[in-house]
VEXDREN-2710 file (C-alpha; in Angstrom, 1 decimal):
% VEXDREN-2710
k/r/px/py/pz
1/UNK/107.6/99.9/132.2
2/UNK/108.3/96.2/131.8
3/UNK/107.7/94.2/128.6
4/UNK/104.6/92.5/130.2
5/UNK/103.1/95.9/131.2
6/UNK/103.8/97.2/127.7
7/UNK/102.1/94.2/126.1
8/UNK/99.0/94.7/128.3
9/UNK/98.8/98.4/127.5
10/UNK/99.1/97.7/123.8
11/UNK/96.2/95.1/124.0
12/UNK/94.1/97.6/126.0
13/UNK/94.6/100.4/123.5
14/UNK/93.9/98.0/120.6
15/UNK/90.6/97.0/122.2
16/UNK/89.6/100.6/122.7
17/UNK/90.4/101.4/119.0
18/UNK/88.4/98.3/117.9
19/UNK/85.4/99.6/119.8
20/UNK/85.7/103.0/118.2
21/UNK/86.0/101.4/114.7
22/UNK/82.9/99.3/115.5
23/UNK/81.0/102.5/116.4
24/UNK/82.0/104.2/113.2
25/UNK/80.9/101.2/111.2
26/UNK/77.5/101.5/113.0
27/UNK/77.8/98.3/115.0
28/UNK/75.7/98.1/118.1
29/UNK/77.4/98.4/121.5
30/UNK/76.9/94.7/122.3
31/UNK/78.6/93.7/119.0
32/UNK/81.9/93.0/120.8
33/UNK/83.4/89.6/119.8
34/UNK/84.8/89.3/123.4
35/UNK/82.8/87.4/126.0
36/UNK/82.0/89.0/129.4
37/UNK/84.9/87.1/131.1
38/UNK/87.5/88.8/128.9
39/UNK/89.1/91.7/130.7
40/UNK/89.6/93.6/127.4
41/UNK/85.8/93.8/126.8
42/UNK/85.6/96.8/129.1
43/UNK/88.2/98.6/127.0
44/UNK/86.3/97.7/123.8
45/UNK/83.2/99.2/125.3
46/UNK/85.1/102.2/126.5
47/UNK/86.3/102.9/123.0
48/UNK/82.8/102.5/121.6
49/UNK/81.4/104.8/124.3
50/UNK/84.0/107.5/123.7
51/UNK/83.4/107.5/120.0
52/UNK/79.6/107.6/120.5
53/UNK/79.8/110.7/122.7
54/UNK/81.8/112.7/120.2
55/UNK/79.5/115.1/118.2
56/UNK/79.7/116.0/114.6
57/UNK/80.9/119.4/113.7
58/UNK/77.9/121.6/112.5
59/UNK/80.0/123.5/110.0
60/UNK/80.5/120.4/107.8
61/UNK/78.4/118.1/105.8
62/UNK/77.4/115.0/107.6
63/UNK/79.8/112.5/105.9
64/UNK/82.7/115.0/106.2
65/UNK/82.0/115.5/109.9
66/UNK/82.0/111.7/110.3
67/UNK/85.4/111.5/108.7
68/UNK/86.7/114.3/111.0
69/UNK/85.4/112.4/114.0
70/UNK/86.8/109.1/112.7
71/UNK/90.3/110.6/112.6
72/UNK/90.0/111.9/116.1
73/UNK/88.9/108.4/117.2
74/UNK/92.0/106.8/115.7
75/UNK/90.5/105.3/112.5
76/UNK/92.8/105.0/109.4
77/UNK/91.8/106.5/106.1
78/UNK/91.1/103.0/104.6
79/UNK/88.5/102.3/107.3
80/UNK/85.8/104.4/105.8
81/UNK/82.3/102.8/106.1
82/UNK/81.0/104.2/102.8
83/UNK/81.2/102.5/99.4
84/UNK/84.2/103.5/97.4
85/UNK/82.4/105.2/94.5
86/UNK/80.0/107.4/96.5
87/UNK/80.0/111.1/97.2
88/UNK/79.8/110.2/100.9
89/UNK/83.1/108.4/100.6
90/UNK/84.7/111.5/99.1
91/UNK/83.3/113.7/101.8
92/UNK/84.4/111.3/104.6
93/UNK/87.9/111.3/103.3
94/UNK/87.9/115.1/103.0
95/UNK/86.9/115.3/106.7
96/UNK/89.5/112.8/107.7
97/UNK/92.2/114.7/105.8
98/UNK/91.0/118.0/107.3
99/UNK/91.3/116.6/110.8
100/UNK/94.8/115.3/110.0
101/UNK/95.9/118.7/108.7
102/UNK/94.4/120.4/111.8
103/UNK/96.4/118.0/114.1
104/UNK/99.6/118.6/112.2
105/UNK/99.2/122.4/112.3
106/UNK/98.4/122.2/116.1
107/UNK/101.5/120.1/116.7
108/UNK/103.6/122.4/114.6
109/UNK/102.4/125.4/116.6
110/UNK/103.0/123.6/119.9
111/UNK/106.5/122.3/119.1
112/UNK/108.1/125.4/117.6
END
């Protein structure tokens, strides 16, 4: 892969991630800052769409399930949409950490 191809791929992945972050922060699908002529807009919309189709786990409280989904969609722990001093924030971070632990255990099992 050439340097130019790598740069394009990085920009595309970044646009997808930004779309997922926008969804998790409850931004509407048309909230993209990119205009229609920008080729990365399609990747932003794809990220938003993928994040919107993922369902919450029924075995978790709502905010915790949102945190679990957020991890799967590539959000970082500091990108929680809840205010810092709320119980939802704590639950969201518990879900995010739970997803991270599940991923680590899965990778550990796969790469033994």
